[in-house]
Phi, psi and omega in degrees: 000119179210117177201162179245132178260125180226192179198169176293342184192166177296152171084015178278343182111010190287336179289314181302312181300311177306309184298325176292318172297324175302309178295318176291327168291321174304334182297334186242355186194153170294127184225145179254162176219158177215157175238133175288132171086186183275071190238139177250334186280306182302320180295334178287328175292312183300315177304311178301331181284320186250340184083008179238150175295136179263137180255144171275131177235112189239111182293345179267318188268345183245148175286157175300332176289318180299321178291324179289322181293323175294333185265348186295139175086349185274091176218131352296153184218123166253126183251131170273126177273178183238135174067212172272160185310319181252020181273123176213197184289146182284155355269352190261345184088011179300146178089009182293172175291334175298316178300317173308307183303316179299312183299320186256013182050045183265128169298151185243137163252122184268114174269125178243122170285113189255013184306323184238030174221165176227260184293332181295350181290340176296309183297321174303305182299318180291326176295314179294326187285334182264343189306314185227105178301342178279353175253121187262100172277106193272342182163188190226159170242129178272117179253146171070039182277131187282328187191170172306315181296319181294323184291318178297327177290317180295316178293333180289331183272002181238059177291134175079359177257134179289129172249114187274352172160176183223119185258122179292163172308142189211070181294342176286359181242037176277137173275143170286148181225159169217194194299337180256000174134217188296154164300141182288154182303317181290354181269346183264106179296335183261024186303310182300315172302308179305314186290320181295317179297318176292318179299313182301322175294318168300320173297332185275330193246344183249147169288083186296321182294323175294320181288327179286345173273355176291132188194159169199150183293121181294151174277164183298136182307317186079192185247139178215129170272123184282147177295156185277147180293151183288342179202173184279304181252120183246117177260121187248127171295135182208116173189190184293339178267344175226087189242351197259096175228144178273117183305324180296327178290318179290325171301319181296319176300312185293322183294331175278001176097008172291149178262132182235131178225160184235151172206168192242108169302321184294336180273357182067040169291140167289160182286142183283171177290092179216178180274336183212128171254116183249120179254100181281186179282176182167227178226061173294342177290337174287340186232032183297316179301321182287325181289320180298327188273345180275081190287331182295318174301308192287317176301317180295321182292313176297331185273341184303137180261359184285164165300137172234131184230135185234137185234117185050261183298319179299320182298314178304324182284334172295336186285189181276324187207150174230120182263125187281177178300338186271349184093010182268139182265134179241138180281127179255207190291330177074020184264352172229152175287055197230128168236128183238163183207145173251008181285328172232100184279139178225134184272139175236122190215128164153164176287154182226131168269132189236140171223127173232144180259356181209171178094180185286338181248064179284158182103197175256134188222155163263145180209182182216142177241126178204104177195162185247005180281144174260142173273113178280319173207142174221104183246133175139193185275131185286152177271314189239147159272156188212152169223156179275181184305326181274357172099006177281139180297139174247161176298157176305151183249144162080179177223158173220133179225096179055247189271000185245136179206171180169172177199173175278002184266135175272119177294132181248315183193170177291160188212145167292164188292135181276147168280119184269134172248173183301138188293137184283000000 
């Protein structure tokens, strides 16, 4: 069993369907999962559903060889797409779930939110099935169906199209959300109930046997050289404020012989004796007062002689101050000349080509930027030169101050040199 779950657009219910299928199948077998694109939150839900680590597969930021190598041996495998099936980075749509399906030769199951349509679903489904002959859309799951009469109208509009099932409206299976997406898996006290209820819903309304038969021969993995670890012993902050790390990078570092340990700034742990202190992204703005009060953590961070790197939320904590949504300024580590604010939010979103000539991540990288923090002030030496997904030059990103550095970009993988266009 190997297939990809996608949809015509975001908000169609594919995450709930995916989680329900993963939990349902995991009751009888070991099952693997993957998430398309630069997502940290959904993979944690996948892992909770299956008991297995979920891998990110990013058709924009990773080479096909890298993607095939990460997916090799993962059988059975269910991949959750991102956004709509053919939605990717501007201007070409590169990195879409359809790209991923082509790279891995995966059949696609389309989840359609049918709550506000009837006969028009036929045109929609036919369009997706015929749009790109290289992408095999095998059939549909009807979601948010209002009644037996509504289902009959939908089925009548889909002659000749495989329907894997019809899921009734389920308002009790809604996810909580905040500015970067869903509430994190570790924050839900009702997570097991949610996953089991979703699984029971899928078992009741979907043709699980037909889905289990979906498969295709995976392509040869090819050769991919993994990036070298930035240090020998890497100490990583990990708690609800610092939760965004990519498993494939940590696996790369371990495979190369690096030692990885974890500590919790929210628990006021002092930073370990390591070669690199890594503060990943997450939600430090929700815990800014607590972080500012945790002096054992902050003092040990200031006194550390190790390389220190902050990514997105971790970058903000390395700055001088973080202003929360209420306008209260909290004193951070003060290791970079940076002040950030959530008092006036602005979304920053997009793939990035990055290049650094110094710091722990020298060389060329692909990355992704997604945050609502505004930069009030940034004084010092920039860390990265950057371009967007189309190769258009962006202002330099991040800061470096001796052994301390960071930026808002989440590093995904090594990258060839980007072609730079005139800055917009």
